[in-house]
N, C-alpha and C positions, 0 to 999 in steps of 0.2 A: 557232375558238379555237386559239391557238398551243400548241405542245407544252409550253412553259414554264408557261403558264397552267393547262393540264390537270394538270401535275405539282403545281403549287401547290394546286389545288383538291383533288386526291387527298390531298395531305399534310395539308390542313386537316381533311378528313374523318377521317383517322387520329387527329389530335390532339384532336378535339372530345370524344370519350368520356373522355379523360384529364382534361380541364378540367372536364367536367360532373360526373364522379364522384370527383374528388379529395376526400379526407376533410378536413373543416374541424375545427379544434380545438373542443373542447367545454369549457365552463366548469362548475365546481362539482364536488361529490362529495368523498368521503373515501378516501384511500389508506392501507392498512395495510402496514407494512414490518417485516421482521425481519433480523437478522444473527445467525449461529450463536454468536458469542462475546458480542457487545455486548448482545444481547437476553436473556442468561441471568441478569443481575443488575442491580441499581440502578446508575445512573451515580454515580460518586463526585463529588469536587469539580469544579465547573465552572471553576475557576481554572487557567489554562494554566501558572502557576508551579508547580502541584503535580505536573504532569507525568503525569497519568493518561491514556494514549492511549485507553483505553476510554471515558473521559468526553468527550474531544475529538471523537470521532465523533458523539456526541449534539450537541455544541456546533456542529459544522460546518453544521448546518441553519440556524443563525441568524447565525453570525459569518463574514462573507466574509474571505477571505485576500487578500494583495496580488496573487498570481498564480494562474492557473488554466489547466488544459489546454484548448486551443481545440478542443473536441470537435465543435462545429457546423461548423467550417471543415474540419478534417482527419480527423474520425472517420467512422464508417459513414454518418452523415447528411450528410456533406460529400464530400470527395475520397477518403475511405477510405485516406489515406496512413498513418495510425497508428491502431491498434486501441484504445488506451487500456485495455490489459489489465494493465499493471503497477500494483502497489499503491502504491508509494512512489517512482516514477520518472517524470519527464517529460523527454523530449529537448527541449533548449532551443528548437529550431525550431518546436515545437508548443505553446509556452507563450504565453498572451496576458495582457495586463494585466487585473486585476480591480478591486480598490480602487485600484490604481495603473494609470493609463491607458497610460503609456509610461515608458520608462526609458533611461538611457544609462550605460554602464559602461566604466571604464578600469581600469588597474592601480592607480590612486590612489584612486578614489572611484566611488560609484554615485549617480546623480541620479534621484529618483523624482518623476514628475509625477502628482499625485493627480487622480483622476477627479472632476470637478465634479458636484454634484447628488446625491451619495451621502448618504442620510439615516439617522441613528439613529432607531429608533422610541422612543417615550417609554415610561415605566414609572411608574405611580402609586405602586408600592411604595417607590421610591427618590426620588419627587418630581421626576422628570425628564420634560421635554416633548421632543417630536421636535426634532432639530436636525441640521445638516449635519456630516458628517465632513470634517475639514480637516487641515492639516499638524500642528497641535497634537496631534490625536488620534494621528496616525501616529507622531510623535516619542515621545509618552507610551507607546504600545503597544510600540514597538521597545525602548525603554529598560527597560520593565517585563519584557519577555521576556528581553532580554540579561542582566539582573541576576538572573534566576531560575535555579535549578539546570538546567532543560532547555536554557536558552540559553547555557550556559557555553562550549560549543564555538565558537559564533559570536562570543561576547564576546572571544575570544582574537585575533581579527583585525579587529574593528570598533573603531577608535579613538574615533570620535565620531559622533553623530547630531544634526543640527541643522536647524531650520526656516530656509529661505531665501526663503520666500514663503508666502502663504496656502495654495497648492496645490503647494508644491515642498519636497522634503526631500533633504538630502545625507547620505550615509553615507560617512565617510572610512575607508579601510582603514589599519590598522597594517601589514598586508601583504595582498596579494590572496590570496583563497582561493576555490576553485571551488565550495565547498559553500554559498556565500551564497544562491543562488537557492532551494535546498531549505530551508535552515534559516530564512531570513528571508522567503521567498516563498510556499511552498506546503506546508511541513511541518505536521503536524496541530496543533501548538501555536503556529503563526505567525499565528493569527487575531487580528484587531484588534477591541478592544472599547472602550467608553466609560469615561472616567475615573470617571464617576459610579458605574458598576457596581463598580469596584474600591474606591472610597471606602465604598460601602455593604456590601461583602463579596462578592468575586467568586466565592467558593466556593459561594454559595447560588444555586440555579437561579431562584428567584423574583426575584432582583435583575438578571437579564440583560435586555439590550436587543439589538436586532437591526440589522444592516446587510445580512443575507442574505435569502433568499427566504421564510423562515418566521419566525414568532414563537412563543415558548412560550405555549401555551394553558393547559395544566394538567399538573401532575406529581403522580402518586399513587405514593408509595413502594411497591415490590413489585408494582405493577400495570401502570402505563403512563406514558409521556410523550406528550402530544399537542401538536401544533403547528398553528397556523392561518396562513393566507396573510398575508404582509406586504404591505399595500396600497400602500406607498410604496417598494417595492423598485425599484432603479434600472435593472435589466437589461431587455433586450428579446430577442425571438427572431423569426426570419424563417422562415415556412413557406409554400411555394409562392409566393414573391415578396411575401407580405403580412407587414408588420412588426407584431408584437403587443407592446405595451408594458404591458399589464395582465396580468402574469404573477406568480406561478404560475397556471396554469389551474385547478389543483386547490385547493379551499378549505381542506382539512384533511389533515394527515398524522398517523396514529396509529402509535405505536411501543410495542407491548405488551412486558412483561417476562415471559418464559416460560423458566424455568430448565431444564426437561426437553427434551432434543433431540427425542425421539419426539413430544412434544406440539407442538413447533415444526413438525415435518414434517406432522403431521396438520392443523394450522391452514392450512398452505399447500395441502395436497392437497384440502381441503374448501372452498377459496375464501374462508376467513376472512382469509387474508393474500393481498395482491395482488402483492407483490414481495418476494423473498427474496434478499438479498445474501450470496453465498458460503455456501450450505448445505453440511454435511458430505458429502464425496464418497461415503462408504459408503452413503448413503441415496438416491443418485441413481437407481439402478435402481428402488427402491421408488416414487419420485416419477414416473419415466417410465412405469411400468406402472400405477400407481394413478390417475394424472391425465394421460393422454396429450394432453389439450388444452393443457397447460402449455407455454409457450415457454421455451427455455433457451439459454444460451451457455456452453460449457465449453471450457477451454483449459489448456494446460500453463503454470503460473505461473512467475514469476521467483524465487519463494521455494522452498525445498527442505527435505526431511528429511535429517538427517545425524547424525553422531556427532562431537561436539567433543572434541578430545584436549587434555589439559593437558600442554604441552610443556616446562615448566620443571623437570620432575623425571622420573626413570625410571618406566616404560620408554619413554614417548613423547617424551622429549628426544632420542631417537635417530631420525633421519630414516629410516634403513633399516627400523627396526621399524615406523614409520608406513606405509611403502610395503608392508611385508608384511601389515599389517592391512587395508590397502586391497585387496590381492589376495585376502584371506580373506573379503571382503564381496561377496556375490552381489547385485548391484544389480538384476538382472532379477527376482529373487525378491521384493525390496521393491516393485518396480514392479507385480508381479502382485497385491500386496495391494490395489491400487487398480484392479484389472482393466486395468492398463497394461503388460502383459507385452511389448508390441511396442516399448516404449521402448528406445533403445540403452543399452549398458552403460557409458557414460562420462558424466561430469558434471564441470564445471569451475567455477572461481570466477565466470566470466561465463556466464550461462545462455542457452539457446536462444531465450528470449523477447526478448533484447536484439539490437540491430542488428549486422549482420555486421562493421561497422567496429570493434566492440568485442570480438569473440570469434574463436576458432579453431574450425575443424571438426576432428573426430577425425583425419581424414586429414592435416591440416596439422600435427598435433602431431609433435614428434620421437619416434622409436621408443621411446626410453627412458621417455617420459612416457605413451605409449599403453599400455605393458604394465602400469602400476600400476592401470589401470581394468579389467583382465581378471581374471575370477574364476579363480584358480589356486592351489588348496590346497597342492599339492606345492611350488611355488616359494615360497609364503609360509612353509612349514615350513623350507625350506632356508635362507632369509634369517634367520629367527629363530634357527636353530641357529648360523649363522655369527656372529650378533651376541651370542651368549652365552645364548640362551634355547632350548636344545634340547628342554626339556620345557614350553615355554610360560611363562606367568606368570598370576597372579591380578590381576584389575582390578575396581574398583567402577564400575558404570555407573548413573548417576542418570537417572531418568525420572519422568514424571507418572503418576498413577494412572488417567488417562483410558484407555479401552479401546484406542484406536488407538495410543497411546504404549506401553502394556503389550505389545500384540501385536508392535510393532516391536522392543522390547527383548528379548522372548522369541526372536524370529527371529534377532536378533544373537547372543544367547547360544548358540544352536544352531550358527550359522555359525562363530563364533570358537572354539567347542569343538572343531571339526574340526582346528584347528591347535594344540591344546593350551592355549588360553587359557581360563581359568576366569572367567567373567563373573558377578559378584555384583550382581544387580539391586537397587537401592535406590529404591523407589517413594515419591513424595511427592505430596500433593495440590497443586493448582496454586499456591495461596498460599505454601505451605511451599517448594515447588520454586523459585518466583521469588525468595524471600528468600535461599535458599541460593545461587542462581545469581548474585545480586548480590554475595554475599560469598565467591565461589568461591576467591579466592586463599588463604583461610584454611581454609574448611570443606569444599570439594569436591576430590576427588582423582580421578585416572583419566580418566573420560570421562562424557559425558552426551548423551542423545538429545533432539533438539528440532528444530522447524522454524526455519530460519534463513536467512541470506544476504539481506541488505538488497536491496530492489528497485533501488536506485541503484547502478550498476556501480562508480562511484568509491568509494562507501562500503564496498563489499565489500573493496576493497584497503585503504582507510584504516583500517578496523576492526582491522587487525593492527599498527598503530603501538603502540609500547611503552606509551604513556600513554592510549590511546583507551579510552573507557568501554565499548565493545563488544568489547574484546580478550578474548574468552572463552577463548582458548588460553593466556593469560599469556605471549604471545610477545614476544620482545625481540631485535631485530636492528638494529644501528646503521646498516648499509647500507640496509636497508629504510626506516627512519625518514627517512633523507636523501632517498631516492627519493620518499617520500610528501610531504615538504616541497616538493620540486620540482614534483610533480604538482599540488598544491594551488595553486601560484602560476602555473600555465600558463593563460593567458587564451585562447589560440587553441584553438577546439574541435577542429579536425582534429589538431593536435599532441597535445592531451589524449587523444583517442581512441586515437591510435597508442601513446602511453605506456601507457594502460590495457591495451591488447591485449598489448603486449610484456611488461609486468610480470605479467600473469596467468599467463604461462608459469612464472615463478619461483615464484609462489604455488601453482601446481598441483604443482610438484615438492616443495614443502615439505610438502604433505599434512597441513596443520594440522587440517583437517576432512575426514572421510570422507563425502562426499555420497552419498546412496543414490538417491533419486528426487525429481523436482520435485513440489511440492505441486500437486495439481489444484485449479483454481479454477473457479468457475461462478456464474451468476446465473439465477434462475428468475423468471418473471413470467407473469401471465395475459394472454391476448390482448386483453383490454379495456384494458390499459395501453398507450396509443398514443404514438407519437413517441419510443419507446425502442428501441434496437437492440443491446442487450447490452454496452454499454461498462461497464467495471468500476470505474474510478476516474479522476477528473480532477484530483486532488491527493492528498496523503498521507491515506489512509483516508477519502476524500471521494467519495460518490456522490450526495449530495443535489441538487447543481446539475443533474444529469441528470434527476431527477424534477421539478424546478422547471419544466422545459420540456416535460414530458409531460402527457397529459390522460387522462381516463377515459371510455370509451364505456359509459355507464350502460345503454343499451338492449341492447347486446351482452351485458353481464353478466346482465341480467334474462332475456334470451332463452336463455342458457346454463344458467339455473336456479340462479343464485347471487344 
């Protein structure tokens, strides 16, 4: 036998066990899922026009969006080029068509080629039978969204939407804007639904139909939402070279409503919940010790905790004062609250979770920008005295009554007190805080603590436009507005990234928000949830497609005693 044949024979022996013992997908079963925020209360209106992001997460299970992150090709189960850890950001090179199979974009228009064979499920409640999703539905959904309050930003740059074939739609730009893929493609309210649903009343969950992997089975207010497998879902998955078109593998998805966080954690720890999307980080140690068999993926998120400063009035209209308060903020102390004391003491508009093409390292920053991230009480005092505040000042700091927020506000009060700043903490329940935040130009003064910084790096910068609805600082700068107009109209991705990186230096210097530490994100799941690898989101607030291609090892669950 030749050496070549011997090598081939040996190689085949090595490979045989892999083939023989490869796990095959299992059909059937029920998966129970939780989310720390979403699971705490009933979903509100299902109508995307109402703009309730907490509801659109529930809706994402049944309503496919035009675009989706290509997690099977580029994520951990593929090339592992992209982790899919960002909540609301997808680099364009890792996006695939979903309802839209392919697209072409120029500075004048976008052409969408609709995927053939996508079906709406029927719904007896509204007298609708199953039918195909076509250009008519695409045009209707786009116009409905664009004319709704959440769609107003995209409405400003989309001049027209028209059908140019049964499976082709053209969106004409009034002017090109880089946010189109987010707002119209994978934003949480960009889901497309049937006109029949809206005619019957889109706010009602019982009127919904599906293009997604799941269908609404039953909704019991205050108790749960249950979904069942959509038997006519269009998508497929390939596992070990075998194409499966009968997916989801799982028959049913249960989503209980559990207001109490401790009860949520107990449900996961005892195996009553199979998958928990983003549980509160203070409970991670409890989960790790109480249920060591649990699998998890934890990471530094692109969202962050911070102190938003209102900069249209004293004292924070003075940039030097803002620098002083940044130096008076011990970021490592905030990081230790999450047992993340090893984190560096600097944070920027563009976070460590984003590609290097978009952000600077600390060492690359100019020296005068590096110093504002250093905890330096004496230098902060010196600057305040120079700017007319030798004895400090008083400031209202708004926060939520939730324990984590109150702890952060108390820590801030202690820190800023060391430089003579008297912090008056005004705590509001979540609903009241959100109402105040939306009316901040009138009712909120000083500063407020919250988790912020949009996952999309462009939006982090764009949110400081004078008229932007996320301009929490009430910031107004004619030069900055002009730069943002230029950024939004930059079609070339490399040029756009270079602009974002450079402009982030200016925003860093402005110190509109004193970032403390990134919010830790994580996912927990039991090992009987197969073909899932810890991906966080594949669209804005969307994890359901990940579970649509997972399956349950029911024998393993039973063997583990659950």
